[in-house]
Structure formats: structure tokens, C-alpha cells
N, C-alpha and C positions, 0 to 999 in steps of 0.2 A: 733313403727311406722316407715314406710319406708321413706327414704330420697327422695327428689324430683328427684335427679339424678337416684336413683335406680328405681323409678317409671317410668321414661322416658325410661330406659333401658328395663324394662319388657314390656312396651307397644310397643317399637320398635321391640323387639323380636317377639312378636305376628304378627306385621305387616310384618316384613321381612319373617317370616315363611309362611304367607298366600299369600302375593303378590310378594315376592322376594325383593331383596335389590334394584335393579335398579328401579323398579316401585314405591318404597316407598321413597318419597322425604322428605327432612327436613320439608317442609311445612305440609305434611301429618302427620308426627310424631308430630309436634307441635300442629296441630289441634286436634289430638286424645288425646293429653296430656292436652289440655286446657291451653296452654302457647303460648306466642308469639315466633316468630322465633329468636328474639333478646335474649329472655330468654334461648332458646335452646342453643344458642352459648355461653352463660355464663357457661354452663355445659360441652359442647363438642366443641372442636376446629373446627371440620368438620365432614362430614358424615362418613369418614373412622374411625374416633375416636369412634363414637358410634357403628359402625360395630365391631370394635375390642373389645369394652367393652361388647357387647352382647355375643361374643364368650367367652371372659374371664369369664363373669358371669355364663354362662352355664357350662364351664369347672370347675369353682370353686364349683358349686353345685355337680358336679360329684366327685370331690376330697373329699369334705366333706362327701358325702354319702359313698364313698369307705372306708374312715377311720372308719366310724361308722359300716359299714357292716362287716369289718374284725374283729371287736370286738364282734359282736353279733351273727354271723352266726355259725352254728354247722358243716356244711359240704359244700363242693364245689357246689353241686347241689342247695342247699338252697340259697347260695350266688348268684349264677348265676340267678336263678329265681327272687329273690328279686331285683337284679341289673337291670335286663331287665324290670321289672315292673316300677322301679324308672325311668329309661330312657324314657320309653313310656309316663309316666305321667308328668315328670318334664323338660325334655330337648327336647321338640318338635320343637325347633327353627331349628334344623338341618334337614330340609325338603329338598327334591331334588332341588327345585327351589332356596333355600337359598344356598346350596352347589354349584350349578351351577353358580350363580351370584358371589359367593365368588371366585371361580376359575377364572372367566372371568375378574372381575373388582377389586378384592382385593387380588392379589396373595400373598402379604406378610402376610396378616392375614390368608390366607389359609395355608401358610407354617407353621405358628404358630400352627394351628390346627393339621396339619399332624405331627408336632414334638411332640405335646401332645399325639397324638394317638400312636405313636411308643415308646415314652419314659415312659408314665404313664399308659395309657389305656391297651395296650397290656401286659405290665408288670403285671398289676393287674390280667388279664385273665390267664397269665402263672402261677401265684402264687396259683390260685385255684386248 
């Protein structure tokens, strides 16, 4: 069973990917989660915290999948095809509107994402 915090992160991910971070207020997230704004703030210090947690959650899914993929794939092409299918199905939060808002309004979180991309994601692709 998912924790309430994880549930909030997943719902916020969907909202951010569809409407963007700027247009998705804490009120909207709380309403979609069926919680009060006060309850939201029991789990997250502010909106930037949930934005960062959404990114961390997505990157964690990628990390876990990469570990599994490296153990089960037979060749580089199979790894790449499986990985791209996984990204398409599971990490849809990184839509153009999400990335654009991240760049404009949350540059430190964007920097973390870029760091991940250069230190882990590209390293995985090079290993294939």
C-alpha cells in the first residue's frame, strides 16, 4: 500500500505534467488528493519541496529500472528498446511544459535534474 506522501507525489506529477508547475497550485494538488492544504503542508514544506520530490521520484524509478535492465537484457539494442518503452510509460512527468516551468521557476531543481542526466543517465547510455 502506498503512503499518503507517495500518493500526493504521484498525483502532483500528473498535474504538473498536464498543466505545468506554475498553474498547479498547492490548493489544486490538495483538492485532487482529497486532503486539506494543512495536511499537504504536514508532508511538504512548500511547493518547491514537492517539485523536488516529484523529480526525485521519477529519477528513482529510472535508477531502479536501469539496475534491473542491466541484469536481464541480452544486448544493447534490447536494453535501449526496453528502456525507451519504460520511460514512455513511467516517467511522463518530464513534459515540455514541466521542463519549461522547472527552468523558469525552480532552477536549483533543474540543476539537480541536469546533474542526474550527465552523471547517471548518459553514463548508462554509454555503457550500452
